[in-house]
C-alpha positions in Angstrom: 74.5 118.1 64.3 74.9 119.7 67.7 73.3 116.7 69.4 75.7 114.2 67.8 78.8 116.3 68.6 77.7 116.7 72.2 77.0 113.0 72.4 80.5 112.2 71.1 82.3 114.7 73.3 80.3 113.5 76.4 81.1 109.9 75.6 84.8 110.8 75.1 85.3 112.5 78.4 83.0 110.3 80.6 84.6 107.1 79.2 88.0 108.6 79.7 87.2 109.8 83.2 86.4 106.3 84.4 89.4 104.9 82.7 91.8 107.3 84.4 90.0 107.5 87.7 88.9 103.9 88.3 91.0 101.7 86.1 94.3 103.6 86.2 94.6 105.6 89.5 92.5 103.2 91.6 92.8 99.7 90.2 96.4 100.0 89.0 98.0 102.3 91.6 95.8 102.6 94.6 96.2 106.3 94.7 93.1 106.4 96.8 90.9 103.8 98.6 87.2 103.1 98.7 85.0 100.5 100.4 83.8 97.4 98.6 80.3 98.7 98.0 81.6 101.9 96.4 84.1 99.8 94.3 81.2 97.8 92.9 79.3 101.0 92.1 82.3 102.3 90.1 82.5 98.9 88.3 78.9 99.5 87.1 79.5 103.2 86.3 82.6 102.3 84.3 80.5 99.8 82.3 77.8 102.3 81.6 80.1 105.1 80.5 82.6 103.0 78.6 79.8 101.0 77.1 81.0 98.9 74.2 84.5 99.9 75.1 84.3 98.4 78.7 87.7 97.3 80.0 88.1 94.9 82.9 89.7 96.8 85.9 91.6 93.6 86.7 92.9 93.1 83.2 93.8 96.8 82.9 95.3 97.1 86.4 97.6 94.1 86.0 98.7 95.0 82.5 99.4 98.6 83.6 101.5 97.5 86.6 103.5 95.4 84.1 104.0 98.5 82.0 105.5 100.4 84.9 107.7 97.5 85.9 109.0 96.9 82.4 108.7 100.3 80.8 110.3 100.5 77.4 111.9 97.1 77.6 111.0 94.0 75.6 108.6 92.9 78.4 106.6 96.1 78.3 103.0 95.3 77.1 103.1 98.5 75.0 106.2 100.4 74.0 106.9 102.5 70.9 110.5 101.5 71.4 109.8 97.9 70.5 106.6 98.2 68.4 107.1 99.3 64.8 103.8 101.1 64.5 101.0 102.3 66.6 98.8 99.6 65.1 101.1 96.8 66.1 101.4 98.3 69.6 97.6 98.4 69.9 97.2 94.8 68.8 99.9 93.6 71.1 98.3 95.5 74.0 94.9 94.0 73.1 96.3 90.5 73.0 98.1 90.8 76.4 95.1 92.5 78.1 92.7 89.8 76.8 95.0 87.0 78.0 95.1 88.5 81.5 91.3 89.4 81.6 90.4 85.9 80.4 92.7 84.1 82.9 94.9 82.6 80.2 98.0 84.4 81.5 99.0 84.1 85.1 101.1 87.1 86.1 103.4 87.4 89.1 101.7 88.1 92.4 103.2 91.6 92.6 101.1 92.6 89.6 97.8 91.2 90.9 97.9 92.0 94.6 95.1 94.4 95.6 93.8 94.8 92.0 89.9 94.8 92.1 88.3 91.8 90.6 84.6 91.0 90.1 84.5 88.1 87.7 80.7 87.6 87.6 80.2 91.2 86.6 83.1 91.3 84.1 81.7 88.2 82.4 78.5 90.2 81.7 80.1 93.5 80.9 82.8 92.1 78.6 80.3 89.8 76.8 79.3 90.3 73.1 75.6 90.8 74.0 76.7 93.7 76.2 78.9 95.2 73.6 76.2 94.8 70.9 73.6 96.4 73.2 75.7 99.5 73.6 76.7 99.5 70.0 73.0 99.4 68.9 72.3 102.2 71.3 75.0 104.4 69.7 73.7 103.5 66.2 70.2 104.5 67.4 71.3 107.9 68.5 73.1 108.5 65.2 70.1 107.3 63.3 67.8 109.7 65.1 70.1 112.8 65.2 72.8 112.6 62.5 71.7 115.2 60.0 74.8 114.9 57.8 76.5 111.8 56.4 79.9 112.8 57.7 78.8 112.7 61.3 78.6 108.9 60.9 82.4 108.9 60.6 82.5 109.6 64.4 80.6 106.4 65.2 83.4 103.9 64.6 85.6 106.0 67.0 82.9 105.6 69.7 83.1 101.8 69.3 86.9 102.1 70.0 87.3 104.9 72.5 89.1 103.0 75.2 91.8 101.6 72.8 92.1 105.1 71.3 92.6 106.7 74.7 95.3 104.1 75.5 97.0 104.5 72.2 97.3 108.3 72.5 99.2 108.0 75.8 101.1 104.8 75.2 102.4 105.9 71.8 102.4 109.7 71.6 103.3 110.4 75.3 106.4 108.2 74.8 107.5 110.1 71.7 106.4 113.7 71.9 106.3 116.4 74.5 108.5 117.7 77.3 110.1 116.1 80.4 110.0 117.4 83.9 112.0 114.4 85.2 114.8 112.1 84.0 113.3 108.6 84.5 114.5 105.3 83.1 112.0 105.3 80.2 110.9 107.5 77.3 107.7 108.9 79.1 106.9 112.6 78.3 104.3 115.1 79.1 102.4 115.2 75.8 100.4 118.4 76.4 101.3 121.4 78.5 97.6 122.0 79.2 95.7 118.8 79.2 92.4 119.7 77.6 92.2 116.3 75.8 93.1 113.5 78.2 92.0 114.6 81.7 95.5 114.6 83.1 96.7 111.4 81.5 99.0 113.3 79.1 101.3 114.3 82.1 102.9 111.0 81.6 106.4 111.8 82.6 105.1 113.2 85.9 103.2 110.0 86.4 106.1 107.8 85.7 108.2 109.6 88.2 105.7 108.7 91.0 103.0 106.3 89.9 100.9 106.3 93.1 100.6 110.1 93.2 96.9 111.0 92.6 97.7 114.3 90.9 99.3 113.7 87.5 99.9 117.5 87.1 100.9 120.2 89.4 104.7 120.3 88.8 104.6 123.4 86.6 102.0 126.1 87.0 100.1 125.2 83.8 99.8 121.5 84.5 96.2 121.3 85.7 94.9 117.7 86.2 91.0 117.8 85.8 90.6 114.3 87.2 92.5 115.2 90.3 90.1 118.1 90.9 87.2 115.5 90.9 89.3 113.2 93.2 89.6 116.0 95.7 85.9 116.6 95.7 85.1 112.9 96.2 87.7 112.8 99.0 86.0 115.7 100.7 82.6 114.0 100.4 84.1 110.8 102.0 83.3 108.7 98.9 87.0 107.9 98.5 90.1 108.4 100.7 93.3 109.8 99.1 96.4 107.7 99.8 99.0 110.2 101.0 102.0 109.6 98.8 105.4 111.4 98.6 104.9 114.7 96.8 107.2 115.6 94.0 109.3 118.8 94.5 109.8 121.5 92.0 113.6 121.3 92.5 113.5 117.8 91.1 112.6 119.1 87.7 115.2 118.3 85.1 117.3 121.3 84.0 117.1 119.9 80.5 113.3 120.1 80.4 
């Protein structure tokens, strides 16, 4: 039982880390820079740790820029304000993402400029043989180590971790939580201490300044685990943090 729970938790956080670090903060917002070789290394690492959930950095990056530009309007790719249920929102998100990643939807230049793109690799990583390979690997782990039937209930979640991570923020962090800043959308900080989403749940902070690499740090309890890793990678010279305007405490809404 311990092995399966450790496998699930490790997959949750490693998949989530590469989603928030590479797809979100780098591909979408350029909160830091890296050279082209390092970028390709992170493409491969994202594929390994997202596995059957692999998301194209290009498709994710473009769609997320659209979310910020059209937040909580009818043109938002995912908004609880215009989607009746979390399931409809997830399906709409999937449809728009797939159209972008497959080249069927041509977005405005402002949404594509500078977004990393590696078509040859994405074609392999997003293919059904790739997804089936990772899925079979997960099944093999469960077959070997799942001692109780109920542990198998975790397996479908592992097939869908990336959409689940996205849904938690795109739905719940626009409905529940507190606000540090009055912004022109419904974004909220979903958790006061983000033990679950590696900094992603400080969504209101992020919507105030999208290019800021630290999603937390406005209140004393807002610790962003991903930003701690970013600082280490910056110190090692693997990435270079883009210096952006820091948010000031006095900007915090009195209504928060």
